[in-house]
C-alpha positions in Angstrom: 20.0 -8.0 -23.9 17.7 -5.0 -23.7 14.0 -5.4 -23.5 11.7 -4.0 -26.2 10.1 -1.5 -23.9 13.5 -0.2 -22.9 14.6 0.2 -26.6 11.3 2.0 -27.3 12.3 4.6 -24.6 15.7 5.2 -26.3 14.0 5.4 -29.7 11.5 8.1 -28.5 14.2 10.1 -26.7 16.3 10.1 -29.8 13.4 11.1 -32.1 12.7 14.0 -29.8 16.3 15.1 -29.7 16.5 14.5 -25.9 20.0 13.8 -24.6 20.5 11.4 -21.7 23.2 9.7 -19.8 22.6 6.0 -19.1 24.1 3.7 -16.5 23.4 0.0 -16.6 23.3 -1.9 -13.3 21.9 -4.8 -11.4 18.3 -4.4 -10.3 18.5 -1.8 -7.5 16.6 -3.2 -4.5 18.3 -1.3 -1.7 18.8 2.4 -0.9 22.6 1.7 -0.9 22.3 0.5 -4.5 20.3 3.5 -5.5 22.8 5.8 -3.9 25.6 4.2 -5.9 23.6 4.8 -9.1 23.0 8.4 -8.0 26.8 8.9 -7.7 27.5 7.4 -11.1 24.9 9.6 -12.8 25.5 12.7 -10.7 21.8 13.0 -10.0 19.3 11.9 -7.4 16.9 9.3 -8.7 13.3 10.3 -8.2 11.0 8.3 -6.0 8.2 7.3 -8.4 4.9 6.3 -6.7 2.0 4.8 -8.6 -1.2 5.7 -6.7 -4.9 5.4 -7.1 -8.1 6.4 -5.4 -10.2 4.0 -3.3 -12.5 3.1 -6.2 -9.5 2.4 -8.4 -10.8 4.7 -11.1 -8.2 7.5 -10.9 -4.5 6.7 -11.2 -1.5 9.0 -10.5 2.2 8.8 -11.0 4.0 10.9 -8.4 7.6 12.0 -8.9 9.2 13.2 -5.7 12.6 13.5 -4.1 13.8 10.1 -2.9 14.7 11.4 0.5 11.3 13.1 1.2 8.8 11.1 3.2 5.4 10.6 1.6 2.1 11.0 3.5 -1.1 10.6 1.5 -2.9 13.3 3.4 -0.4 15.9 2.0 -1.3 15.0 -1.5 -5.0 14.2 -1.3 -6.1 17.7 -0.5 -3.9 19.2 -3.3 -5.4 17.0 -6.0 -8.9 16.7 -4.6 -8.8 12.9 -4.2 -9.4 11.3 -0.8 -8.2 7.9 0.2 -5.1 7.6 -2.0 -3.2 4.3 -1.8 -0.6 2.4 -3.8 -2.1 1.0 -7.0 -1.9 -2.7 -7.7 0.9 -3.9 -10.0 -1.7 -5.1 -12.5 -2.8 -1.5 -13.2 0.9 -0.4 -13.4 1.5 -3.0 -16.1 -1.8 -2.4 -17.8 -1.4 1.4 -18.2 2.3 2.0 -18.1 3.7 -1.4 -19.3 6.0 -1.3 -16.2 6.6 -3.8 -13.4 7.1 -2.8 -9.8 10.6 -1.5 -9.1 10.8 0.2 -12.6 8.1 2.8 -12.3 9.1 5.9 -14.2 7.9 9.0 -16.0 9.0 7.1 -19.2 6.1 4.7 -18.7 3.7 7.5 -19.7 4.6 6.8 -23.4 2.6 3.6 -23.0 -0.4 5.3 -21.5 -2.1 6.1 -24.8 -5.6 6.4 -23.2 -4.4 9.0 -20.6 -5.5 6.9 -17.6 -2.6 8.1 -15.4 -2.2 11.7 -14.2 1.3 12.9 -13.6 2.1 14.7 -10.4 5.5 16.2 -9.8 6.8 17.6 -6.5 8.0 21.2 -7.0 11.5 20.3 -5.8 11.8 17.7 -8.7 10.2 20.0 -11.2 12.6 22.8 -10.4 15.7 20.6 -10.4 18.0 20.7 -13.4 17.9 16.9 -14.0 15.6 14.0 -13.4 16.9 10.6 -12.7 14.6 7.8 -13.9 14.4 4.2 -15.2 13.8 3.5 -19.0 10.8 1.2 -18.1 13.2 -1.4 -16.6 15.1 -1.3 -13.3 18.4 -2.5 -14.7 19.3 0.8 -16.2 18.9 4.4 -15.1 18.9 7.7 -17.0 19.8 11.3 -16.3 17.7 13.7 -18.4 17.3 17.4 -18.3 14.0 18.2 -16.5 13.3 20.9 -19.1 13.4 18.2 -21.8 10.9 16.1 -19.9 8.6 19.0 -19.3 8.8 20.7 -22.7 9.4 17.8 -25.2 8.6 14.4 -23.7 5.3 15.2 -22.0 3.7 16.9 -25.0 4.8 14.1 -27.3 3.2 11.5 -25.0 0.1 13.7 -24.5 0.4 14.2 -20.8 0.6 17.3 -18.6 2.3 17.6 -15.2 0.5 18.9 -12.1 3.0 20.5 -9.7 2.4 19.6 -6.1 4.1 20.9 -2.9 4.9 18.1 -0.5 6.3 19.1 2.9 9.8 18.1 4.0 9.0 17.1 7.7 12.4 18.1 9.0 13.1 16.6 12.3 12.9 18.9 15.3 15.6 18.5 18.0 
């Protein structure tokens, strides 16, 4: 049985005329499980990080490639916020109505007070599709990035800030 918050995502996507492909699955708790979902959808799922400043007054949702390492210093300078860390689950639930493990751009539909700023790594922003959860971690969606950027974000009254996170390729 689908949760109300998941059904709300599908309802909004349909209202906006946004097409998506959905795969239902067990809660994906391992990278192997995520890779299997990637194969089924034909898209790489985004790594979605819910971050905050030290004072817990500024909150950020960062979408980045799942295989790219995250170092706070790379992001802090770009957004002018020092001491970024992972935000507590209580804030995630309060602002996005999402539990850990299901963080997604779709949660912004629940952030009616615009407490969360959306940050998207350029690599994700320039990809054809975004893979994300519909506010639960037992389903995954494949949605055209253009539809997220042009239809979804304006409907939920959010803007994306594009950031450039380095790849840190290994040197032999």
